KOLKE-169128 format. One line per field, with one value per residue (C-alpha): residue number from 1; residue in three letters; z, y, x. Coordinates in steps of 0.02 Angstrom, whole numbers. Example, Ala and Ser with C-alpha at 12.3 -4.5 7.8 and 13.67 -1.06 7.14 Angstrom:
<rs>
i = 1	2
aa = ala	ser
c3 = 390	357
c2 = -225	-53
c1 = 615	684
</rs>
This chain:
<rs>
i = 1	2	3	4	5	6	7	8	9	10	11	12	13	14	15	16	17	18	19	20	21	22	23	24	25	26	27	28	29	30	31	32	33	34	35	36	37	38	39	40	41	42	43	44	45	46	47	48	49	50	51	52	53	54	55	56	57	58	59	60	61
aa = met	lys	his	leu	leu	ile	cys	phe	ala	ile	leu	ile	thr	thr	leu	val	ser	ala	gln	asp	glu	thr	his	gln	asn	leu	leu	val	thr	asp	ser	thr	trp	ala	lys	glu	val	phe	lys	phe	pro	ile	gly	phe	ala	gln	asp	ile	pro	tyr	ser	gly	phe	glu	glu	ala	gln	phe	pro	lys	gly
c3 = -1592	-1554	-1380	-1347	-1391	-1279	-1133	-1160	-1163	-1001	-919	-969	-911	-743	-717	-762	-649	-505	-502	-445	-285	-243	-73	11	183	270	416	373	508	529	575	761	741	744	620	643	510	552	425	407	443	616	684	836	740	579	563	526	339	299	208	181	305	421	453	626	665	838	927	1011	1199
c2 = 730	574	641	677	497	426	537	486	301	319	412	278	138	223	251	73	-5	112	36	-135	-182	-331	-337	-460	-536	-537	-636	-800	-848	-972	-941	-936	-766	-607	-466	-281	-145	35	170	318	461	412	516	580	616	702	788	625	634	452	384	206	64	-49	-229	-295	-482	-555	-717	-722	-703
c1 = 369	472	514	330	282	419	363	183	229	328	184	56	171	197	11	-34	99	53	-122	-60	-147	-37	41	152	126	294	226	140	15	-125	-308	-270	-188	-291	-268	-298	-289	-241	-279	-162	-169	-225	-369	-274	-114	-166	5	95	136	92	-59	-116	-137	-40	-86	-42	-51	-38	-80	-249	-247
</rs>
């Protein structure tokens, strides 16, 4: 019973911490930079085994 409670506590802790939506911007830019978001898998490359998104930032012009 003790092992079951420990496993349950670990499972709950993992699920709660996996729901964090915080992300870190590695590139700090100002408002003159444009931002584009790419969602994965990309429509033309469905076989790529990644899911999520990529944020690209670049100077305007």
